[in-house]
C-alpha positions in Angstrom: -32.7 8.4 78.7 -29.7 8.4 80.7 -26.9 6.0 80.5 -24.5 6.2 83.3 -21.1 5.4 82.4 -18.8 4.4 85.4 -15.5 3.1 83.4 -12.5 4.9 84.4 -10.3 4.7 81.1 -7.2 6.0 82.5 -7.1 5.4 85.8 -3.7 3.8 85.3 -0.7 4.4 88.2 2.2 4.1 86.1 2.8 6.9 83.4 1.5 6.3 79.4 4.1 5.0 77.1 5.1 7.3 74.7 4.0 7.2 71.0 6.4 5.7 68.8 7.4 8.8 67.4 8.7 10.4 70.6 11.3 7.2 70.9 14.6 7.5 68.9 14.8 4.4 65.7 17.6 2.9 64.7 17.8 2.4 61.2 15.3 0.5 59.2 15.3 -2.3 61.2 14.3 -1.3 64.2 11.8 0.8 62.6 10.3 -2.1 61.1 9.8 -3.7 64.8 8.1 -0.3 65.9 5.7 -0.3 63.5 4.6 -3.7 64.3 4.6 -3.1 68.0 2.4 0.0 67.1 0.3 -2.2 65.4 0.0 -4.2 68.2 1.5 -7.9 66.6 4.1 -8.0 69.5 5.4 -11.7 68.9 6.6 -10.3 65.5 7.8 -7.2 67.1 9.5 -9.4 69.7 11.5 -11.5 66.6 12.6 -8.4 64.9 13.5 -7.0 68.3 15.8 -9.7 69.5 17.7 -10.2 65.5 18.8 -6.7 66.7 19.8 -7.4 69.8 21.7 -10.2 68.2 23.7 -7.9 66.1 23.6 -4.8 68.8 23.5 -5.6 72.0 23.7 -2.6 73.6 20.7 -1.4 71.6 18.9 0.5 74.1 15.1 0.6 72.3 15.1 -2.8 71.3 16.0 -3.6 75.0 13.1 -1.3 76.3 10.9 -2.9 73.6 11.8 -6.6 74.8 10.6 -5.5 78.0 7.6 -3.9 77.4 6.8 -6.7 75.2 7.7 -9.3 78.0 5.7 -7.2 80.4 2.3 -7.0 78.1 2.5 -11.0 78.2 3.2 -10.8 81.8 6.3 -12.4 81.8 8.0 -10.6 84.8 11.1 -12.4 85.5 12.0 -11.7 81.5 10.5 -7.8 82.0 12.7 -7.2 84.9 15.9 -8.3 82.9 15.5 -6.2 79.9 13.8 -3.6 81.5 17.1 -3.1 84.0 19.8 -3.7 80.9 17.6 -0.8 79.2 17.9 1.6 82.2 21.7 1.1 82.4 22.1 1.6 78.5 20.3 5.3 79.5 19.8 5.8 83.2 18.1 9.4 81.9 15.0 7.7 80.3 12.2 7.7 82.3 10.5 5.0 79.8 12.2 1.9 81.5 11.9 2.7 85.2 8.3 3.1 84.7 7.8 0.1 83.3 9.9 -1.9 85.8 8.3 0.1 88.4 4.8 -1.6 87.1 7.0 -5.2 86.8 7.5 -4.6 90.5 4.0 -3.2 91.3 2.4 -6.3 89.6 4.5 -8.5 92.2 3.5 -6.6 95.2 7.2 -5.8 95.6 6.3 -2.0 96.7 9.5 -1.2 98.2 11.6 -2.0 94.9 8.6 0.2 92.7 8.8 2.9 95.4 12.4 4.7 94.3 11.8 4.1 90.7 8.2 5.9 90.6 10.2 8.8 92.6 12.7 9.2 89.9 10.4 9.7 87.2 8.5 12.4 89.5 6.1 10.5 90.9 6.3 11.3 94.3 2.7 10.5 95.5 2.6 7.1 94.2 6.4 6.4 95.8 4.8 7.7 99.1 2.0 5.3 98.8 3.7 2.2 98.0 6.6 2.6 100.6 3.7 2.8 103.1 3.8 -0.9 102.9 7.3 -1.7 104.3 6.5 -4.4 107.1 3.8 -5.3 105.4 2.2 -7.8 103.1 0.3 -6.5 100.2 -2.6 -8.4 99.1 -2.4 -10.5 101.8 -5.1 -13.2 101.2 -6.9 -15.0 104.1 -9.8 -17.8 104.9 -10.0 -20.8 104.9 -11.9 -21.6 101.8 -9.6 -22.0 98.2 -13.1 -20.1 96.2 -15.9 -18.1 97.2 -18.9 -17.1 95.5 -20.5 -13.6 95.8 -23.9 -13.1 94.9 -24.4 -10.2 92.9 -27.3 -7.9 94.6 -27.7 -6.7 90.5 -26.3 -7.6 87.3 -27.5 -4.5 85.3 -26.6 -2.5 84.4 -23.7 -2.9 86.1 -22.9 -5.5 88.7 -23.4 -4.7 92.6 -21.7 -6.5 95.2 -21.4 -6.3 98.8 -18.1 -6.3 101.3 -17.1 -4.4 103.9 -13.5 -2.3 104.4 -11.5 -1.6 107.2 -14.4 -3.7 109.4 -17.2 -1.5 108.4 -20.8 -2.8 108.0 -21.3 -4.2 104.8 -21.3 -1.8 102.0 -22.0 -1.6 98.0 -19.3 -1.9 95.4 -20.0 -1.9 91.6 -17.4 -4.2 89.5 -15.5 -2.6 86.4 -12.4 -3.8 85.0 -11.7 -0.4 83.7 -10.5 0.9 86.7 -7.4 0.0 88.5 -6.8 -0.5 92.2 -9.9 -0.5 94.9 -11.5 2.7 94.5 -13.5 4.2 97.6 -16.0 6.6 97.8 -14.5 10.1 99.2 -16.8 10.5 101.9 -16.6 6.5 103.0 -12.7 6.5 102.6 -13.1 9.1 106.1 -15.6 7.3 107.6 -13.3 3.9 107.9 -10.2 5.9 108.3 -8.2 5.1 105.0 -4.6 6.7 104.7 -4.2 9.6 102.3 -1.1 10.2 100.8 -2.0 13.2 98.2 -3.9 13.6 95.0 -2.7 13.9 91.6 -5.1 15.0 88.2 -6.5 11.6 86.4 -8.4 11.7 82.9 -11.8 9.8 82.8 -14.5 9.1 80.1 -14.7 11.8 77.5 -11.3 13.3 78.2 -13.0 14.5 81.2 -10.2 15.0 84.4 -10.7 15.1 87.9 -8.8 15.1 90.9 -7.7 11.3 92.3 -6.5 10.9 96.0 -3.8 8.0 96.3 -4.5 5.8 99.8 -4.2 2.6 101.5 -6.7 0.3 103.5 -6.1 -2.3 106.4 -8.5 -4.9 105.2 -10.9 -5.7 102.5 -13.8 -8.4 103.5 -15.4 -10.2 100.2 -17.5 -13.1 100.2 -15.4 -15.8 102.4 -11.9 -13.8 101.9 -10.7 -10.8 103.7 -7.9 -9.3 102.0 -5.3 -7.3 104.0 -2.9 -4.4 103.5 -4.3 -2.9 99.7 -3.5 0.5 97.7 -6.6 2.7 96.9 -7.8 5.3 95.5 -10.2 7.8 96.3 -12.4 9.6 94.1 -16.6 10.2 94.5 -18.4 7.3 93.5 -21.7 8.0 95.7 -23.0 9.7 92.7 -23.3 6.6 90.9 -26.2 5.8 92.8 -28.8 6.3 89.9 -26.6 2.7 88.0 -27.1 0.9 91.1 -30.8 1.8 91.2 -30.9 4.3 94.1 -28.6 2.7 96.2 -25.4 4.4 97.7 -22.2 3.1 95.9 -19.2 3.0 97.9 -17.1 2.2 96.3 -15.6 0.2 93.1 -13.7 -3.0 92.3 -11.0 -2.9 89.5 -8.9 -5.3 87.9 -5.9 -5.1 90.3 -8.0 -6.9 93.1 -9.3 -9.5 90.2 -5.6 -10.0 89.4 -4.9 -11.6 92.9 -7.1 -14.3 92.0 -8.5 -16.4 89.2 -11.7 -14.3 89.1 -15.1 -14.9 87.3 -17.7 -12.4 86.7 -20.2 -15.2 86.4 -23.3 -12.9 84.3 -25.6 -16.1 83.9 -25.9 -16.7 87.7 -25.3 -13.3 88.8 -22.1 -14.1 91.2 -18.6 -12.9 91.7 -16.3 -16.1 91.8 -12.9 -15.8 93.3 -10.5 -18.7 93.6 -6.9 -18.9 94.9 -4.5 -18.7 92.2 -2.9 -22.1 92.9 -0.6 -23.9 90.5 -2.7 -26.8 90.3 -5.8 -24.6 89.3 -3.8 -22.4 86.6 -2.4 -25.8 85.4 -5.6 -27.0 84.6 -7.1 -23.7 83.0 -4.1 -24.0 80.5 -5.2 -27.3 79.7 -8.6 -25.8 78.8 -9.1 -25.0 75.0 -11.8 -23.9 73.2 -15.0 -26.1 72.8 -18.8 -25.5 72.1 -19.6 -24.1 75.2 -16.3 -22.0 76.0 -14.1 -19.8 74.1 -10.6 -18.8 75.0 -9.3 -15.6 74.2 -5.4 -14.7 74.8 -4.9 -11.4 75.9 -2.3 -9.1 77.1 -2.3 -6.3 79.8 -0.9 -2.6 79.7 -0.5 -0.5 82.9 -2.2 -2.0 85.7 -5.6 -2.9 84.0 -5.7 -2.4 80.2 -6.5 -5.8 79.1 -6.2 -6.3 75.2 -7.3 -8.4 72.9 -8.2 -9.2 69.2 -11.8 -8.8 67.3 -13.6 -7.0 64.8 -15.8 -4.2 64.7 -18.4 -4.1 61.9 -16.8 -4.3 58.9 -13.0 -3.3 60.8 -10.4 -5.4 60.2 -9.3 -7.4 63.6 -7.9 -4.6 65.8 -7.2 -4.5 69.9 -9.9 -3.8 72.2 -9.5 -3.1 75.7 -12.0 -5.2 77.9 -13.5 -2.5 80.2 -16.8 -4.2 81.7 -17.8 -0.6 83.0 -20.0 1.2 80.2 -23.2 0.4 82.2 -26.0 -1.7 80.1 -23.9 -0.9 76.7 -21.5 -3.1 74.6 -18.8 -0.8 73.0 -17.5 2.6 72.8 -14.4 3.5 70.5 -13.0 6.9 68.5 -14.4 7.8 65.5 -11.6 6.3 63.0 -13.0 2.7 64.1 -16.6 4.1 63.6 -15.4 5.0 60.0 -13.5 1.7 59.5 -16.6 -0.3 60.9 -19.0 1.0 58.7 -21.1 2.2 61.5 -24.0 4.6 60.9 -24.2 7.0 64.1 -27.9 8.3 65.1 -26.8 12.0 65.2 -29.8 13.2 66.5 -30.0 11.7 69.4 -28.1 12.5 72.3 -27.9 10.8 75.8 -26.3 11.9 79.0 -24.4 9.9 81.6 -21.6 9.9 84.7 -17.9 9.1 84.4 -15.2 9.0 86.6 -14.9 13.3 85.6 -18.4 13.9 85.8 -21.2 14.5 83.2 -20.7 12.6 79.8 -22.7 13.3 76.9 -22.9 10.4 74.1 -24.2 10.0 71.4 -25.7 5.9 70.7 -25.4 3.7 67.7 -25.8 0.0 67.0 -23.0 -2.8 65.7 -24.4 -5.3 63.6 -21.8 -7.7 64.3 -18.9 -7.4 67.3 -16.4 -10.1 68.3 -13.8 -10.8 70.5 -11.7 -13.5 69.8 -14.0 -16.5 68.5 -17.0 -14.9 70.6 -19.4 -13.0 68.8 -22.8 -10.6 68.9 -25.5 -9.3 67.4 -26.8 -6.0 67.7 -24.5 -4.3 70.1 -25.6 -0.9 71.3 -22.3 1.4 71.2 -21.8 5.2 72.3 -20.0 7.7 70.3 -18.2 10.1 73.2 -17.1 8.5 76.3 -14.0 7.3 74.6 -10.8 9.3 75.3 -8.6 10.7 72.7 -5.5 10.0 74.2 -6.0 6.1 74.7 -6.5 5.1 71.4 -2.3 5.6 70.9 -1.4 6.4 74.5 0.1 3.1 75.6 2.3 3.2 72.5 0.0 0.9 70.3 -3.9 1.0 68.7 -6.7 0.2 71.4 -9.4 0.8 68.8 -12.4 0.5 71.2 -13.5 -1.0 74.3 -15.7 -3.7 74.9 -18.0 -3.9 77.6 -21.1 -5.1 79.7 -23.5 -5.8 77.0 -21.2 -8.1 74.9 -20.5 -10.0 78.0 -23.7 -10.2 79.5 -24.1 -14.0 78.4 -21.3 -15.2 79.8 -19.5 -15.9 82.6 -16.1 -14.7 82.3 -12.7 -15.7 84.0 -9.6 -14.0 83.9 -6.7 -15.9 83.9 -3.6 -13.8 84.8 -1.6 -16.6 84.5 -1.8 -18.0 81.3 -3.2 -14.5 80.2 -6.4 -15.7 78.7 -10.0 -15.1 78.8 -12.8 -17.9 79.0 -16.0 -17.3 78.4 -18.5 -19.9 79.4 -22.0 -20.3 78.1 -23.1 -23.1 79.7 -25.7 -22.7 82.8 -25.1 -23.4 86.5 -22.2 -23.5 88.4 -18.8 -24.1 87.9 
């Protein structure tokens, strides 16, 4: 039995947040706030950091954490103010510059992000973003406000057709465990994608591979044409087995979905993209949990780490990474959550798969029950092995596992980045 793991778990543009032990603390109050942050209790931590700043306006750590929390909540104006302050307090520190670059990146203000990236040693990424001078990144063109793109297949991962730089239609996977658009190495040459250099990235099962940075002029997807996009370049044609023998020329990650109100409708087999208008965002804000829909608040770290509260087996509530790219499976995590959840792992059975860094060996298990917010599922198949060790605390707070394809399969999953909520709808039919 072969399971193919397309999840590209650690492909973020920006440096990982240092562990809390790497930051200086300023007394018991700051230590308490740090502990809340590390536990993922961001609102409670924010209140303590504000109290610290009320008594010490020049407290660097409280300022940088306030900026980080605002960024997690996608409150970009607030994040920019705090991170600019933190940078002025300690100009030599990399962390606030990294987070501030991320805030500009989410706004497509690449010219502001580039010098910050260069100042912390991210030369290749800086060159890529500087290449957009004079153009509008992610410029969306098309007469319609909504487009439905049918899946070629839904299982074990959704595939769609689209074209790049005017190419004929080609097949892409959809995977929220990826960040920017990914192009296959050979396909990138065929469509003359610009390239700016390479770096080493970490993928499933702690494997590493070379990742090229590039850009494309256009991407035609459904009724939309998106112009001026940054991309990553990595061999994706080796993932053909998960596409039932079809050639895979790329991956759609979270960053493209971020520029729309995006729905992965597993029930009807289609990707739905809507322009992110104020009216539609307000309409989504008014929606609440119902019998047919579950609303789940989330945060986002880096450019694609969507995290929300859930439970795994017998565990206490933990933050889980919403990564849809674990092909046909529903969960993976570190040994610590396996122990906490009381999961029995079938140690005598080992299966092989393919991740961004190459072959992956994993041991399967079954989670009796797993939840994300109020959404629950029973008998979810999991794997021990693909989860990168560094991911658990790499963002400065604990990510206890990733929740994936099998869990979301009964739903239409809408990613609302304006209100920072997932909407999971069970209802059949069109929206």
